[in-house]
C-alpha positions in Angstrom: -82.1 45.7 -16.8 -80.9 48.8 -17.7 -79.9 50.9 -14.4 -81.2 54.3 -16.2 -84.9 52.7 -16.1 -84.9 52.5 -12.7 -84.0 56.4 -11.6 -87.6 57.7 -13.0 -89.2 54.2 -11.0 -86.8 55.1 -7.8 -88.1 58.6 -7.8 -91.6 58.4 -8.2 -91.9 55.6 -4.9 -89.6 58.0 -3.0 -92.3 60.9 -4.2 -95.0 58.4 -3.0 -93.2 57.9 0.1 -93.0 61.5 0.7 -96.4 62.2 0.2 -97.5 59.4 2.6 -95.4 59.8 5.5 -94.7 64.0 5.2 -90.5 62.8 5.5 -88.3 64.0 2.8 -86.2 61.0 1.8 -82.6 60.9 0.6 -82.0 58.1 -2.5 -78.8 56.4 -2.2 -76.9 54.9 -4.8 -78.6 52.4 -7.5 -77.0 49.2 -8.2 -77.7 46.3 -10.5 -77.4 43.1 -9.0 -78.1 39.4 -9.9 -79.2 38.3 -6.4 -83.0 38.6 -4.6 -81.2 39.2 -1.2 -79.9 42.7 -0.1 -77.5 43.4 2.9 -80.3 44.8 4.6 -82.4 43.7 7.2 -85.8 44.4 5.4 -86.1 44.2 2.0 -89.2 45.1 0.1 -89.7 43.4 -3.9 -92.1 45.2 -6.2 -92.0 43.4 -9.4 -92.3 45.0 -13.0 -94.4 43.8 -15.9 -94.8 45.0 -19.3 -92.2 46.7 -21.5 -90.0 46.8 -18.7 -89.7 43.5 -16.9 -87.8 42.8 -13.6 -87.6 43.1 -9.8 -86.7 46.3 -8.1 -85.6 45.9 -4.5 -86.1 48.3 -1.8 -83.3 47.7 1.1 -83.7 49.4 4.4 -83.1 48.9 8.2 -85.7 47.3 10.4 -86.0 50.2 12.3 -86.6 52.6 9.4 -88.8 50.1 8.1 -90.9 50.4 11.4 -90.7 54.1 11.8 -92.2 54.1 7.8 -94.8 51.5 8.6 -96.1 53.7 11.6 -96.1 57.0 9.6 -98.1 55.4 6.7 -100.4 53.6 9.0 -100.9 56.3 11.1 -99.9 54.1 14.5 -96.8 52.7 16.4 -95.8 49.3 15.2 -93.2 47.7 17.3 -92.8 44.8 15.3 -93.5 43.5 11.6 -96.9 41.4 12.3 -99.1 41.0 9.4 -100.4 44.3 9.5 -97.6 46.2 9.5 
């Protein structure tokens, strides 16, 4: 997968998160990896199908993930349970 195809996808994802959480996000550097693992504590995998196929990984710290889930769900989460 060419990284240039990811920029619009990541920009759209950031915009959705901004609307859902009312938090401004800063996009880090994008990298193309062969592995389905990141060095971050939480990894979100999103499969792309259609003309562009691949897997997009969003890596984030557990503390940021918890804050993000809490904002999106409108309630405080302290652990990643099935609802989070």
